[in-house]
C-alpha positions in Angstrom: 41.9 62.9 -229.8 39.5 61.8 -227.1 38.7 58.4 -228.8 42.5 57.5 -228.7 42.7 58.1 -225.1 39.6 55.8 -224.5 41.0 53.0 -226.8 44.2 53.1 -224.8 42.3 52.7 -221.5 40.4 49.8 -223.0 43.6 48.0 -224.0 45.3 48.8 -220.7 47.2 45.8 -219.1 45.9 46.6 -215.6 42.8 44.6 -216.0 39.6 44.9 -217.9 37.6 46.1 -214.9 40.2 48.8 -213.8 40.2 50.0 -217.5 36.3 50.4 -217.5 36.3 52.1 -214.2 38.9 54.5 -215.5 36.7 54.9 -218.7 33.6 55.7 -216.4 35.5 58.1 -214.4 36.8 59.8 -217.5 33.3 60.1 -218.8 32.1 61.6 -215.6 35.0 64.2 -215.5 33.9 65.2 -219.0 30.3 65.5 -218.0 29.0 62.7 -219.9 26.1 60.4 -218.5 25.5 57.0 -220.1 22.1 55.5 -220.2 21.9 51.8 -221.0 23.6 49.6 -223.4 22.7 49.7 -227.2 22.1 46.6 -229.0 25.4 45.4 -230.9 24.6 45.8 -234.6 26.7 44.1 -237.3 26.9 47.5 -239.2 30.1 49.0 -239.9 31.0 51.5 -237.3 32.3 55.0 -238.1 35.4 56.0 -236.4 34.8 59.3 -234.9 34.3 60.9 -231.6 30.8 59.8 -231.1 31.4 56.2 -231.8 34.2 56.4 -229.1 31.8 57.8 -226.7 29.1 55.0 -227.5 31.9 52.5 -226.8 32.7 54.3 -223.6 29.1 54.4 -222.6 28.7 50.7 -223.4 31.7 49.6 -221.4 30.8 51.7 -218.4 27.3 50.2 -218.2 28.5 46.8 -218.7 31.0 47.3 -215.8 28.1 48.7 -213.7 26.0 45.6 -214.6 28.8 43.1 -213.6 29.5 44.9 -210.4 25.7 45.1 -209.8 25.9 48.9 -209.0 22.7 50.7 -210.0 22.2 54.2 -209.0 19.2 55.0 -210.7 16.4 53.4 -212.8 17.5 55.0 -215.9 21.0 53.5 -216.1 19.7 50.4 -218.3 17.4 52.1 -220.7 17.4 50.5 -224.2 19.5 53.1 -226.0 22.9 55.1 -225.1 22.5 58.7 -225.1 25.3 61.2 -224.4 24.3 64.3 -222.5 27.2 66.8 -222.0 26.6 69.8 -219.6 25.7 72.7 -221.5 25.9 76.3 -219.8 23.1 77.9 -221.8 22.9 81.1 -219.6 26.6 81.7 -220.1 26.4 81.0 -223.7 23.6 83.7 -224.1 25.1 86.0 -221.8 22.2 86.1 -219.3 22.2 85.9 -215.6 18.7 84.8 -214.5 19.1 82.8 -211.2 22.9 82.4 -210.6 23.0 85.2 -208.1 20.3 83.4 -206.0 22.4 80.2 -205.6 25.6 81.5 -203.9 25.8 85.1 -202.6 29.5 85.0 -203.4 28.7 84.8 -207.1 28.4 87.9 -209.4 25.5 90.0 -208.2 23.1 92.2 -210.2 24.2 95.8 -210.3 27.5 94.7 -208.7 26.0 95.2 -205.1 27.6 93.1 -202.3 25.0 90.8 -200.6 24.1 91.3 -197.0 25.2 88.1 -195.6 28.2 87.1 -198.0 30.7 86.6 -195.2 28.6 84.3 -193.1 27.6 82.2 -196.2 31.3 82.0 -197.2 32.4 80.8 -193.7 29.5 78.2 -193.8 30.5 77.0 -197.3 34.2 76.8 -196.5 33.3 74.7 -193.4 31.1 72.3 -195.2 33.1 71.8 -198.3 34.3 68.4 -198.9 33.2 66.7 -195.7 29.7 65.4 -196.6 26.3 66.5 -195.5 26.0 64.3 -192.4 29.4 65.6 -191.0 28.7 69.1 -192.2 25.3 69.4 -190.3 27.1 68.5 -187.0 30.5 70.2 -187.4 29.3 73.5 -189.2 26.1 74.1 -187.1 27.5 77.3 -185.6 28.4 78.7 -189.0 24.8 77.8 -190.3 23.3 79.4 -187.4 25.1 82.8 -188.0 24.2 82.7 -191.6 20.7 81.8 -191.0 20.5 84.6 -188.3 21.8 87.1 -190.7 19.2 86.2 -193.5 16.2 86.0 -191.4 17.1 88.1 -188.1 14.7 86.1 -185.9 16.7 86.5 -182.7 17.3 90.3 -183.3 13.6 90.8 -183.7 12.8 88.8 -180.7 15.3 90.7 -178.7 13.9 94.2 -180.0 10.4 92.9 -179.2 11.5 92.1 -175.4 13.0 95.5 -175.2 9.9 97.4 -176.6 7.7 95.4 -174.2 9.9 96.3 -171.3 9.8 99.9 -172.3 6.1 100.1 -172.5 5.7 98.3 -169.1 7.9 101.0 -167.5 6.2 103.8 -169.3 2.8 102.5 -167.7 4.4 102.5 -164.2 5.9 105.9 -164.7 9.6 105.0 -164.1 10.4 105.7 -167.9 9.4 108.8 -169.7 9.8 108.7 -173.6 12.1 111.5 -174.9 10.3 114.1 -176.8 12.2 113.4 -179.9 10.8 109.8 -179.7 7.2 110.8 -179.0 6.9 112.8 -182.3 6.7 116.4 -180.6 8.8 119.0 -182.3 11.4 120.5 -179.8 13.1 123.7 -180.4 16.5 123.4 -179.3 18.0 126.2 -181.0 20.5 128.5 -178.8 
């Protein structure tokens, strides 16, 4: 089924480069990475899904070579390997680290995370605009999320309040309430 779609793209009348770019995009959407061009052998090829994928890899890497687009050193290794994405944790039914990546995901023991709303705002703001623009345009959302996670400004403010209270207590203008000093107070009527 997939091989027929790829053959149609190869025989497309819009031009060879356009067809090869479509093939490469189709491979990327299926989660297939191609590494290099295999040597052409005169052996009879089997007509199955894997031979179609090999053809797809070969065409995509030839297009890369023709357009002089290389994104990594591994693009032109000696053989063509197909590596689909495999969700191993999902297949085994375990959740080791997914909850640490995004707080909006499913959490252990179904407990809501502390800063989920701030993280959601930041992710929604930064989604689809690129890292450079997101750093500038979503700075406020990121600062809110960071403060919720680390509480640096809150701790600094509480430290200043504590320092001022201790200073006033030394001067005598502030007296610590009995229930704050640890003394037991009998307020029964």
